[in-house]
N, C-alpha and C positions, 0 to 999 in steps of 0.2 A: 870788476874791470871797467875802465873808462876808455872813451875814445882816444886812440893814440898810445895807450899803454903797450909796452913791449911784454909779450907773454910767451913763455917757452913751455912746451909739453915734452918731457923726457920719456921716450918710449911711446910715441904717439899712436902706434897701432894703425888703424884705418883713417886717422886724421879727423875723426868726428869732433873732438873737443876743440882743436885749433880752428876748424871751419866755423864752428859755433861761436867761438870767441871773436873771430873776424867779422862774421856776418851779422851777429846779433848785438855785439858790444863795440864794434869798430876798433878792436885791438889790432896791433901789428903782431900777428901770431907766427910763431915758429914751432914746427914739430920736428923731432929728431927720431930716427929709427935705424936699426941695424939692417933691416930687411930691404934689399934692393927692389924686390917685387912689391913690397908694401909701399915704398916711397913712390914708385911709378904709379901705383893705383891711387894714392893720395893726390898726386899732381894732376892726374886725369880728372879726379873728382873736383879739384879746385877749378879746373877749366870749365867743367859742366856747370858749376855754381857761379861762374864768372868772377872768381876771386883772383886778383893779381898776385904776383909773387911778393909785392910789398905788403899786401894785406895778409897773405898766408903762405909762408915759405916752408918747404919740406926739405930737410937735410938727411942724407943717407950716410951716416957716420956714427961713431961713438960720441956720446955727449961731451966727453972730455976733449974732443978735437974742435969744439966750438971756439971761436975767437975769444981768448981770455980777456980782451978789452971790453967785450960786450957786457952790458948790465941790463937786467930785466926787472920790470915792476912786479911781475908775478911768474912763478914757476910751479908746474904741477908734475907729479909722478904718480900715475894711476895704474895700480897693479904691476908696477915695474920694480919697485924697491926690493921685493922678495928675491929677485934674480941677482942682486948685488952680492948677497952672501953675508953672513954675520961678521966675518973677519974684516970685510971691506966697508962696513956700514958707516963708520965715522969718516972714512975717506970720501964716501959718496956725499954725505951731508955737508962736509967741508967744501966740496966742489960746488954744491948747490948754493951754499952761503956766499961763496966768492962771486957767483954769477948774479946774485940778487942785489938790488939797490938797498941802501941802508934801511929804508922803510918798506922794503918789499915783502910780498906775501908768498909763502910756500904752502901748497896743498898736496898732501900725500895720502893716497888710499892704498891700504895694504890688506892682505889676507893673513890671518893668524889663528892661533888656538888659545882659548881661555886657559888661564893657569889652573892646574889640577885636572886637565883634560883626561878623559877615560882612554883606555887602550885602543878603542876603535878610532878615536880622533888621531892619536899618535900614529897608528898604522896607516891611516889615510895620508898623513904627511910624509911618511917613509915611502909609500907607494908612489906619490907624486914626484918626490925627489929622485927616485930611481928610474921610473919609466916615462914620466911625462915632461918634467922640466929638470933635467939633470943639474945638480948644483944649487937649485933654488931652495929657499927655506921659508915655509909658511907656517912654522910651528911655534913662533914666538908669541907670547901674550901681549896684550895692549900696553901694560905698564913698561915693558921693555922698550917699545917704540917711543913713548913719551920721555923716558929717561935718556935715550939716545939723542932725541931732539934737543933736550935741555943741555946735555953734555956738549953738543955742537954749537951752543950759543943761541939757539932759537927760543923764543917765548911762545909756549903753546897757548893759542888763542881759544880753540874749542876742539872737542873730540865728539864724534858721533859714530855709533855702531849701526852699520847698515846691513848686518848679516841676513836679516829676514828678507830685505829687498833683493840682496844679491842671490839668495836662494831662488827667487822667482826668475831672475836673469839666467841662472844656470839651468833651470828647468826648461826655459825657452831654447837655450843652446842645445840641450839634450834632445828635445823634441825635434828641433831643426836638423840636428845631426842624423837622427833616425829616419826622418822623412826624405833625406837626400843621400842616404847611405848607398842606395842602388846605383847612383850616378858617379860614384867615386872611381877614379882610375886605380885599379888594383896594382899596377906596376909602381905607383907612387905611394899608395895607401894599402899595403898588403893586409890580408884578413887579421893577422895578429895585432897589427897597429890599430886597425879599426876597433877590434875588441878591447884593447887597452883603453882607448878614448871613450868607448861606450861605458865601460866600468867606471872610469874616472869621473865622467860627467854625472852619471847616475848617483855615484857615491857622494859627490860634492853637493848635490841638491839636498 
């Protein structure tokens, strides 16, 4: 990213990536999230870090509701594309392509399973889809994603497997979850839900 580049993060979560792009690279960053609470948290964080709306804007809507006339130099989707679903994947990539400038860059990070996975890996995927992220799919192998990208007209520049790094991230989440478990509001996070997440995070590591 260069100073002044328009950057969009689809499914921006806590806004860390857009704040980093704005503060470290001088990009005009936009994050989009479906979470009203998440958007409010991101905007508060922008204020704390003295980032103006022109530097770092947070939208609370579906990414498909963004002004279709806007074009971005770079777009990212980090751990978001799994929630699109296999049937909608080409539609998703087509929308991303439409929002990119002709020489724009798209960065996508996804979770998946290697081809020929054993039954334990498949069982993890089924558990996640049923109990944690209904409708999501993280069971597809790497080649499926590169094929989808090329079918949508993208040229794949590089691919990197960060599974080992992500495992350390998941372990940190798991440890953090356990250390804060006692402070959870049981009316919002009943014991069975806490147990499901404990199993899922430990299994994911």
